[in-house]
mmCIF file of the N, C-alpha and C atoms, coordinates in Angstrom:
data_MODEL
# 
_entry.id   MODEL 
# 
loop_
_atom_site.group_PDB 
_atom_site.id 
_atom_site.type_symbol 
_atom_site.label_atom_id 
_atom_site.label_alt_id 
_atom_site.label_comp_id 
_atom_site.label_asym_id 
_atom_site.label_entity_id 
_atom_site.label_seq_id 
_atom_site.pdbx_PDB_ins_code 
_atom_site.Cartn_x 
_atom_site.Cartn_y 
_atom_site.Cartn_z 
_atom_site.occupancy 
_atom_site.B_iso_or_equiv 
_atom_site.pdbx_formal_charge 
_atom_site.auth_seq_id 
_atom_site.auth_comp_id 
_atom_site.auth_asym_id 
_atom_site.auth_atom_id 
_atom_site.pdbx_PDB_model_num 
ATOM 1   N N  . MET A 1 1  ? 5.770   39.768 -78.022 1.00 0.00 ? 1  MET A N  1 
ATOM 2   C CA . MET A 1 1  ? 4.618   40.187 -77.245 1.00 0.00 ? 1  MET A CA 1 
ATOM 3   C C  . MET A 1 1  ? 3.502   40.675 -78.163 1.00 0.00 ? 1  MET A C  1 
ATOM 4   N N  . SER A 1 2  ? 2.329   40.328 -77.809 1.00 0.00 ? 2  SER A N  1 
ATOM 5   C CA . SER A 1 2  ? 1.176   40.725 -78.601 1.00 0.00 ? 2  SER A CA 1 
ATOM 6   C C  . SER A 1 2  ? 0.806   42.164 -78.308 1.00 0.00 ? 2  SER A C  1 
ATOM 7   N N  . ASP A 1 3  ? 0.448   42.898 -79.383 1.00 0.00 ? 3  ASP A N  1 
ATOM 8   C CA . ASP A 1 3  ? 0.061   44.293 -79.219 1.00 0.00 ? 3  ASP A CA 1 
ATOM 9   C C  . ASP A 1 3  ? -1.301  44.440 -78.550 1.00 0.00 ? 3  ASP A C  1 
ATOM 10  N N  . ASP A 1 4  ? -2.097  43.378 -78.502 1.00 0.00 ? 4  ASP A N  1 
ATOM 11  C CA . ASP A 1 4  ? -3.419  43.496 -77.911 1.00 0.00 ? 4  ASP A CA 1 
ATOM 12  C C  . ASP A 1 4  ? -3.431  43.245 -76.405 1.00 0.00 ? 4  ASP A C  1 
ATOM 13  N N  . LYS A 1 5  ? -2.258  42.975 -75.815 1.00 0.00 ? 5  LYS A N  1 
ATOM 14  C CA . LYS A 1 5  ? -2.194  42.818 -74.357 1.00 0.00 ? 5  LYS A CA 1 
ATOM 15  C C  . LYS A 1 5  ? -2.348  44.182 -73.702 1.00 0.00 ? 5  LYS A C  1 
ATOM 16  N N  . PRO A 1 6  ? -3.186  44.280 -72.679 1.00 0.00 ? 6  PRO A N  1 
ATOM 17  C CA . PRO A 1 6  ? -3.230  45.546 -71.938 1.00 0.00 ? 6  PRO A CA 1 
ATOM 18  C C  . PRO A 1 6  ? -1.908  45.744 -71.207 1.00 0.00 ? 6  PRO A C  1 
ATOM 19  N N  . SER A 1 7  ? -1.449  46.973 -71.131 1.00 0.00 ? 7  SER A N  1 
ATOM 20  C CA . SER A 1 7  ? -0.179  47.236 -70.463 1.00 0.00 ? 7  SER A CA 1 
ATOM 21  C C  . SER A 1 7  ? -0.313  47.163 -68.945 1.00 0.00 ? 7  SER A C  1 
ATOM 22  N N  . TYR A 1 8  ? -1.536  47.253 -68.437 1.00 0.00 ? 8  TYR A N  1 
ATOM 23  C CA . TYR A 1 8  ? -1.799  47.220 -66.997 1.00 0.00 ? 8  TYR A CA 1 
ATOM 24  C C  . TYR A 1 8  ? -2.951  46.268 -66.744 1.00 0.00 ? 8  TYR A C  1 
ATOM 25  N N  . ARG A 1 9  ? -2.806  45.451 -65.725 1.00 0.00 ? 9  ARG A N  1 
ATOM 26  C CA . ARG A 1 9  ? -3.900  44.572 -65.302 1.00 0.00 ? 9  ARG A CA 1 
ATOM 27  C C  . ARG A 1 9  ? -3.968  44.581 -63.789 1.00 0.00 ? 9  ARG A C  1 
ATOM 28  N N  . LEU A 1 10 ? -5.170  44.569 -63.260 1.00 0.00 ? 10 LEU A N  1 
ATOM 29  C CA . LEU A 1 10 ? -5.382  44.431 -61.821 1.00 0.00 ? 10 LEU A CA 1 
ATOM 30  C C  . LEU A 1 10 ? -6.076  43.093 -61.609 1.00 0.00 ? 10 LEU A C  1 
ATOM 31  N N  . LEU A 1 11 ? -5.343  42.168 -61.029 1.00 0.00 ? 11 LEU A N  1 
ATOM 32  C CA . LEU A 1 11 ? -5.884  40.838 -60.764 1.00 0.00 ? 11 LEU A CA 1 
ATOM 33  C C  . LEU A 1 11 ? -6.505  40.847 -59.375 1.00 0.00 ? 11 LEU A C  1 
ATOM 34  N N  . THR A 1 12 ? -7.719  40.358 -59.255 1.00 0.00 ? 12 THR A N  1 
ATOM 35  C CA . THR A 1 12 ? -8.417  40.315 -57.968 1.00 0.00 ? 12 THR A CA 1 
ATOM 36  C C  . THR A 1 12 ? -9.091  38.970 -57.800 1.00 0.00 ? 12 THR A C  1 
ATOM 37  N N  . GLY A 1 13 ? -9.343  38.613 -56.554 1.00 0.00 ? 13 GLY A N  1 
ATOM 38  C CA . GLY A 1 13 ? -10.072 37.385 -56.289 1.00 0.00 ? 13 GLY A CA 1 
ATOM 39  C C  . GLY A 1 13 ? -9.829  36.905 -54.881 1.00 0.00 ? 13 GLY A C  1 
ATOM 40  N N  . PRO A 1 14 ? -10.466 35.792 -54.530 1.00 0.00 ? 14 PRO A N  1 
ATOM 41  C CA . PRO A 1 14 ? -10.238 35.201 -53.213 1.00 0.00 ? 14 PRO A CA 1 
ATOM 42  C C  . PRO A 1 14 ? -8.767  34.811 -53.056 1.00 0.00 ? 14 PRO A C  1 
ATOM 43  N N  . ASP A 1 15 ? -8.274  34.880 -51.844 1.00 0.00 ? 15 ASP A N  1 
ATOM 44  C CA . ASP A 1 15 ? -6.884  34.518 -51.562 1.00 0.00 ? 15 ASP A CA 1 
ATOM 45  C C  . ASP A 1 15 ? -6.784  32.994 -51.523 1.00 0.00 ? 15 ASP A C  1 
ATOM 46  N N  . ASP A 1 16 ? -6.634  32.401 -52.713 1.00 0.00 ? 16 ASP A N  1 
ATOM 47  C CA . ASP A 1 16 ? -6.584  30.948 -52.813 1.00 0.00 ? 16 ASP A CA 1 
ATOM 48  C C  . ASP A 1 16 ? -5.582  30.522 -53.881 1.00 0.00 ? 16 ASP A C  1 
ATOM 49  N N  . HIS A 1 17 ? -5.485  29.232 -54.080 1.00 0.00 ? 17 HIS A N  1 
ATOM 50  C CA . HIS A 1 17 ? -4.544  28.686 -55.064 1.00 0.00 ? 17 HIS A CA 1 
ATOM 51  C C  . HIS A 1 17 ? -4.815  29.227 -56.467 1.00 0.00 ? 17 HIS A C  1 
ATOM 52  N N  . ALA A 1 18 ? -6.066  29.338 -56.841 1.00 0.00 ? 18 ALA A N  1 
ATOM 53  C CA . ALA A 1 18 ? -6.422  29.814 -58.183 1.00 0.00 ? 18 ALA A CA 1 
ATOM 54  C C  . ALA A 1 18 ? -5.909  31.228 -58.422 1.00 0.00 ? 18 ALA A C  1 
ATOM 55  N N  . PHE A 1 19 ? -5.982  32.080 -57.405 1.00 0.00 ? 19 PHE A N  1 
ATOM 56  C CA . PHE A 1 19 ? -5.469  33.448 -57.549 1.00 0.00 ? 19 PHE A CA 1 
ATOM 57  C C  . PHE A 1 19 ? -3.960  33.412 -57.763 1.00 0.00 ? 19 PHE A C  1 
ATOM 58  N N  . CYS A 1 20 ? -3.259  32.607 -56.990 1.00 0.00 ? 20 CYS A N  1 
ATOM 59  C CA . CYS A 1 20 ? -1.804  32.481 -57.139 1.00 0.00 ? 20 CYS A CA 1 
ATOM 60  C C  . CYS A 1 20 ? -1.443  31.998 -58.540 1.00 0.00 ? 20 CYS A C  1 
ATOM 61  N N  . VAL A 1 21 ? -2.227  31.076 -59.075 1.00 0.00 ? 21 VAL A N  1 
ATOM 62  C CA . VAL A 1 21 ? -1.990  30.578 -60.427 1.00 0.00 ? 21 VAL A CA 1 
ATOM 63  C C  . VAL A 1 21 ? -2.182  31.706 -61.437 1.00 0.00 ? 21 VAL A C  1 
ATOM 64  N N  . ARG A 1 22 ? -3.221  32.526 -61.269 1.00 0.00 ? 22 ARG A N  1 
ATOM 65  C CA . ARG A 1 22 ? -3.467  33.640 -62.200 1.00 0.00 ? 22 ARG A CA 1 
ATOM 66  C C  . ARG A 1 22 ? -2.310  34.630 -62.193 1.00 0.00 ? 22 ARG A C  1 
ATOM 67  N N  . VAL A 1 23 ? -1.784  34.949 -61.009 1.00 0.00 ? 23 VAL A N  1 
ATOM 68  C CA . VAL A 1 23 ? -0.643  35.860 -60.925 1.00 0.00 ? 23 VAL A CA 1 
ATOM 69  C C  . VAL A 1 23 ? 0.573   35.202 -61.577 1.00 0.00 ? 23 VAL A C  1 
ATOM 70  N N  . SER A 1 24 ? 0.808   33.941 -61.293 1.00 0.00 ? 24 SER A N  1 
ATOM 71  C CA . SER A 1 24 ? 1.940   33.222 -61.885 1.00 0.00 ? 24 SER A CA 1 
ATOM 72  C C  . SER A 1 24 ? 1.839   33.184 -63.410 1.00 0.00 ? 24 SER A C  1 
ATOM 73  N N  . GLU A 1 25 ? 0.651   32.980 -63.928 1.00 0.00 ? 25 GLU A N  1 
ATOM 74  C CA . GLU A 1 25 ? 0.457   32.971 -65.388 1.00 0.00 ? 25 GLU A CA 1 
ATOM 75  C C  . GLU A 1 25 ? 0.751   34.331 -65.992 1.00 0.00 ? 25 GLU A C  1 
ATOM 76  N N  . ALA A 1 26 ? 0.334   35.402 -65.329 1.00 0.00 ? 26 ALA A N  1 
ATOM 77  C CA . ALA A 1 26 ? 0.621   36.751 -65.821 1.00 0.00 ? 26 ALA A CA 1 
ATOM 78  C C  . ALA A 1 26 ? 2.131   36.988 -65.853 1.00 0.00 ? 26 ALA A C  1 
ATOM 79  N N  . LEU A 1 27 ? 2.843   36.543 -64.823 1.00 0.00 ? 27 LEU A N  1 
ATOM 80  C CA . LEU A 1 27 ? 4.295   36.688 -64.797 1.00 0.00 ? 27 LEU A CA 1 
ATOM 81  C C  . LEU A 1 27 ? 4.925   35.894 -65.940 1.00 0.00 ? 27 LEU A C  1 
ATOM 82  N N  . ALA A 1 28 ? 4.427   34.713 -66.208 1.00 0.00 ? 28 ALA A N  1 
ATOM 83  C CA . ALA A 1 28 ? 4.944   33.885 -67.298 1.00 0.00 ? 28 ALA A CA 1 
ATOM 84  C C  . ALA A 1 28 ? 4.685   34.526 -68.661 1.00 0.00 ? 28 ALA A C  1 
ATOM 85  N N  . GLU A 1 29 ? 3.626   35.335 -68.763 1.00 0.00 ? 29 GLU A N  1 
ATOM 86  C CA . GLU A 1 29 ? 3.304   36.036 -70.008 1.00 0.00 ? 29 GLU A CA 1 
ATOM 87  C C  . GLU A 1 29 ? 4.156   37.279 -70.214 1.00 0.00 ? 29 GLU A C  1 
ATOM 88  N N  . GLY A 1 30 ? 4.998   37.609 -69.232 1.00 0.00 ? 30 GLY A N  1 
ATOM 89  C CA . GLY A 1 30 ? 5.886   38.757 -69.382 1.00 0.00 ? 30 GLY A CA 1 
ATOM 90  C C  . GLY A 1 30 ? 5.542   39.950 -68.517 1.00 0.00 ? 30 GLY A C  1 
ATOM 91  N N  . TYR A 1 31 ? 4.460   39.873 -67.751 1.00 0.00 ? 31 TYR A N  1 
ATOM 92  C CA . TYR A 1 31 ? 4.114   40.964 -66.845 1.00 0.00 ? 31 TYR A CA 1 
ATOM 93  C C  . TYR A 1 31 ? 5.045   40.948 -65.634 1.00 0.00 ? 31 TYR A C  1 
ATOM 94  N N  . VAL A 1 32 ? 5.168   42.102 -64.984 1.00 0.00 ? 32 VAL A N  1 
ATOM 95  C CA . VAL A 1 32 ? 5.919   42.201 -63.733 1.00 0.00 ? 32 VAL A CA 1 
ATOM 96  C C  . VAL A 1 32 ? 4.989   42.777 -62.675 1.00 0.00 ? 32 VAL A C  1 
ATOM 97  N N  . LEU A 1 33 ? 5.265   42.426 -61.420 1.00 0.00 ? 33 LEU A N  1 
ATOM 98  C CA . LEU A 1 33 ? 4.457   42.953 -60.323 1.00 0.00 ? 33 LEU A CA 1 
ATOM 99  C C  . LEU A 1 33 ? 4.621   44.462 -60.247 1.00 0.00 ? 33 LEU A C  1 
ATOM 100 N N  . TYR A 1 34 ? 3.538   45.163 -59.915 1.00 0.00 ? 34 TYR A N  1 
ATOM 101 C CA . TYR A 1 34 ? 3.572   46.612 -59.793 1.00 0.00 ? 34 TYR A CA 1 
ATOM 102 C C  . TYR A 1 34 ? 2.937   46.992 -58.470 1.00 0.00 ? 34 TYR A C  1 
ATOM 103 N N  . GLY A 1 35 ? 3.716   47.503 -57.567 1.00 0.00 ? 35 GLY A N  1 
ATOM 104 C CA . GLY A 1 35 ? 3.196   47.890 -56.265 1.00 0.00 ? 35 GLY A CA 1 
ATOM 105 C C  . GLY A 1 35 ? 2.981   46.691 -55.365 1.00 0.00 ? 35 GLY A C  1 
ATOM 106 N N  . SER A 1 36 ? 2.516   46.983 -54.191 1.00 0.00 ? 36 SER A N  1 
ATOM 107 C CA . SER A 1 36 ? 2.259   45.946 -53.194 1.00 0.00 ? 36 SER A CA 1 
ATOM 108 C C  . SER A 1 36 ? 0.877   45.345 -53.391 1.00 0.00 ? 36 SER A C  1 
ATOM 109 N N  . PRO A 1 37 ? 0.699   44.097 -52.999 1.00 0.00 ? 37 PRO A N  1 
ATOM 110 C CA . PRO A 1 37 ? -0.638  43.519 -53.046 1.00 0.00 ? 37 PRO A CA 1 
ATOM 111 C C  . PRO A 1 37 ? -1.527  44.177 -51.991 1.00 0.00 ? 37 PRO A C  1 
ATOM 112 N N  . ALA A 1 38 ? -2.820  44.081 -52.212 1.00 0.00 ? 38 ALA A N  1 
ATOM 113 C CA . ALA A 1 38 ? -3.803  44.595 -51.252 1.00 0.00 ? 38 ALA A CA 1 
ATOM 114 C C  . ALA A 1 38 ? -4.693  43.438 -50.833 1.00 0.00 ? 38 ALA A C  1 
ATOM 115 N N  . ILE A 1 39 ? -5.218  43.524 -49.611 1.00 0.00 ? 39 ILE A N  1 
ATOM 116 C CA . ILE A 1 39 ? -6.107  42.470 -49.112 1.00 0.00 ? 39 ILE A CA 1 
ATOM 117 C C  . ILE A 1 39 ? -7.219  43.107 -48.290 1.00 0.00 ? 39 ILE A C  1 
ATOM 118 N N  . THR A 1 40 ? -8.398  42.546 -48.402 1.00 0.00 ? 40 THR A N  1 
ATOM 119 C CA . THR A 1 40 ? -9.530  42.986 -47.598 1.00 0.00 ? 40 THR A CA 1 
ATOM 120 C C  . THR A 1 40 ? -10.346 41.758 -47.224 1.00 0.00 ? 40 THR A C  1 
ATOM 121 N N  . TYR A 1 41 ? -11.192 41.918 -46.241 1.00 0.00 ? 41 TYR A N  1 
ATOM 122 C CA . TYR A 1 41 ? -12.048 40.833 -45.783 1.00 0.00 ? 41 TYR A CA 1 
ATOM 123 C C  . TYR A 1 41 ? -13.491 41.251 -46.014 1.00 0.00 ? 41 TYR A C  1 
ATOM 124 N N  . ASN A 1 42 ? -14.262 40.432 -46.713 1.00 0.00 ? 42 ASN A N  1 
ATOM 125 C CA . ASN A 1 42 ? -15.644 40.794 -47.039 1.00 0.00 ? 42 ASN A CA 1 
ATOM 126 C C  . ASN A 1 42 ? -16.667 40.176 -46.084 1.00 0.00 ? 42 ASN A C  1 
ATOM 127 N N  . GLY A 1 43 ? -16.205 39.664 -44.947 1.00 0.00 ? 43 GLY A N  1 
ATOM 128 C CA . GLY A 1 43 ? -17.098 39.028 -43.991 1.00 0.00 ? 43 GLY A CA 1 
ATOM 129 C C  . GLY A 1 43 ? -17.137 37.522 -44.120 1.00 0.00 ? 43 GLY A C  1 
ATOM 130 N N  . ALA A 1 44 ? -16.650 37.017 -45.237 1.00 0.00 ? 44 ALA A N  1 
ATOM 131 C CA . ALA A 1 44 ? -16.644 35.570 -45.444 1.00 0.00 ? 44 ALA A CA 1 
ATOM 132 C C  . ALA A 1 44 ? -15.286 35.055 -45.887 1.00 0.00 ? 44 ALA A C  1 
ATOM 133 N N  . THR A 1 45 ? -14.577 35.854 -46.668 1.00 0.00 ? 45 THR A N  1 
ATOM 134 C CA . THR A 1 45 ? -13.294 35.410 -47.214 1.00 0.00 ? 45 THR A CA 1 
ATOM 135 C C  . THR A 1 45 ? -12.372 36.608 -47.435 1.00 0.00 ? 45 THR A C  1 
ATOM 136 N N  . CYS A 1 46 ? -11.108 36.343 -47.527 1.00 0.00 ? 46 CYS A N  1 
ATOM 137 C CA . CYS A 1 46 ? -10.135 37.396 -47.853 1.00 0.00 ? 46 CYS A CA 1 
ATOM 138 C C  . CYS A 1 46 ? -10.089 37.561 -49.367 1.00 0.00 ? 46 CYS A C  1 
ATOM 139 N N  . ILE A 1 47 ? -10.160 38.809 -49.815 1.00 0.00 ? 47 ILE A N  1 
ATOM 140 C CA . ILE A 1 47 ? -10.070 39.150 -51.230 1.00 0.00 ? 47 ILE A CA 1 
ATOM 141 C C  . ILE A 1 47 ? -8.757  39.893 -51.426 1.00 0.00 ? 47 ILE A C  1 
ATOM 142 N N  . VAL A 1 48 ? -7.992  39.465 -52.436 1.00 0.00 ? 48 VAL A N  1 
ATOM 143 C CA . VAL A 1 48 ? -6.689  40.077 -52.693 1.00 0.00 ? 48 VAL A CA 1 
ATOM 144 C C  . VAL A 1 48 ? -6.673  40.735 -54.070 1.00 0.00 ? 48 VAL A C  1 
ATOM 145 N N  . ALA A 1 49 ? -5.734  41.661 -54.220 1.00 0.00 ? 49 ALA A N  1 
ATOM 146 C CA . ALA A 1 49 ? -5.543  42.349 -55.491 1.00 0.00 ? 49 ALA A CA 1 
ATOM 147 C C  . ALA A 1 49 ? -4.052  42.530 -55.720 1.00 0.00 ? 49 ALA A C  1 
ATOM 148 N N  . GLN A 1 50 ? -3.632  42.356 -56.964 1.00 0.00 ? 50 GLN A N  1 
ATOM 149 C CA . GLN A 1 50 ? -2.245  42.598 -57.337 1.00 0.00 ? 50 GLN A CA 1 
ATOM 150 C C  . GLN A 1 50 ? -2.219  43.200 -58.732 1.00 0.00 ? 50 GLN A C  1 
ATOM 151 N N  . ALA A 1 51 ? -1.576  44.352 -58.848 1.00 0.00 ? 51 ALA A N  1 
ATOM 152 C CA . ALA A 1 51 ? -1.403  44.979 -60.152 1.00 0.00 ? 51 ALA A CA 1 
ATOM 153 C C  . ALA A 1 51 ? -0.182  44.385 -60.829 1.00 0.00 ? 51 ALA A C  1 
ATOM 154 N N  . VAL A 1 52 ? -0.282  44.207 -62.143 1.00 0.00 ? 52 VAL A N  1 
ATOM 155 C CA . VAL A 1 52 ? 0.842   43.779 -62.960 1.00 0.00 ? 52 VAL A CA 1 
ATOM 156 C C  . VAL A 1 52 ? 0.892   44.675 -64.196 1.00 0.00 ? 52 VAL A C  1 
ATOM 157 N N  . VAL A 1 53 ? 2.105   44.926 -64.679 1.00 0.00 ? 53 VAL A N  1 
ATOM 158 C CA . VAL A 1 53 ? 2.300   45.751 -65.865 1.00 0.00 ? 53 VAL A CA 1 
ATOM 159 C C  . VAL A 1 53 ? 3.312   45.083 -66.785 1.00 0.00 ? 53 VAL A C  1 
ATOM 160 N N  . LEU A 1 54 ? 3.284   45.465 -68.035 1.00 0.00 ? 54 LEU A N  1 
ATOM 161 C CA . LEU A 1 54 ? 4.329   45.030 -68.951 1.00 0.00 ? 54 LEU A CA 1 
ATOM 162 C C  . LEU A 1 54 ? 5.585   45.833 -68.647 1.00 0.00 ? 54 LEU A C  1 
ATOM 163 N N  . PRO A 1 55 ? 6.759   45.232 -68.737 1.00 0.00 ? 55 PRO A N  1 
ATOM 164 C CA . PRO A 1 55 ? 8.005   45.902 -68.319 1.00 0.00 ? 55 PRO A CA 1 
ATOM 165 C C  . PRO A 1 55 ? 8.248   47.239 -69.003 1.00 0.00 ? 55 PRO A C  1 
ATOM 166 N N  . GLU A 1 56 ? 7.858   47.394 -70.254 1.00 0.00 ? 56 GLU A N  1 
ATOM 167 C CA . GLU A 1 56 ? 8.108   48.660 -70.968 1.00 0.00 ? 56 GLU A CA 1 
ATOM 168 C C  . GLU A 1 56 ? 7.292   49.829 -70.421 1.00 0.00 ? 56 GLU A C  1 
ATOM 169 N N  . VAL A 1 57 ? 6.302   49.539 -69.585 1.00 0.00 ? 57 VAL A N  1 
ATOM 170 C CA . VAL A 1 57 ? 5.476   50.591 -68.989 1.00 0.00 ? 57 VAL A CA 1 
ATOM 171 C C  . VAL A 1 57 ? 6.200   51.227 -67.789 1.00 0.00 ? 57 VAL A C  1 
ATOM 172 N N  . VAL A 1 58 ? 6.987   50.431 -67.095 1.00 0.00 ? 58 VAL A N  1 
ATOM 173 C CA . VAL A 1 58 ? 7.682   50.902 -65.886 1.00 0.00 ? 58 VAL A CA 1 
ATOM 174 C C  . VAL A 1 58 ? 8.879   51.757 -66.307 1.00 0.00 ? 58 VAL A C  1 
ATOM 175 N N  . ARG A 1 59 ? 8.943   52.961 -65.758 1.00 0.00 ? 59 ARG A N  1 
ATOM 176 C CA . ARG A 1 59 ? 10.055  53.868 -66.098 1.00 0.00 ? 59 ARG A CA 1 
ATOM 177 C C  . ARG A 1 59 ? 10.788  54.247 -64.865 1.00 0.00 ? 59 ARG A C  1 
# 
């Protein structure tokens, strides 16, 4: 693992295929899901958020 990776990331974006790919890529890089996803509606589209952390951060 690279030392320059942030230990915490909050991924956000429209609830679409591209967002799912970004979360999947983070998992492939060694991150794990942290907490439940969040969703909101901005009047035009659903916006989602998912926190991910490196496993050594979770205690």
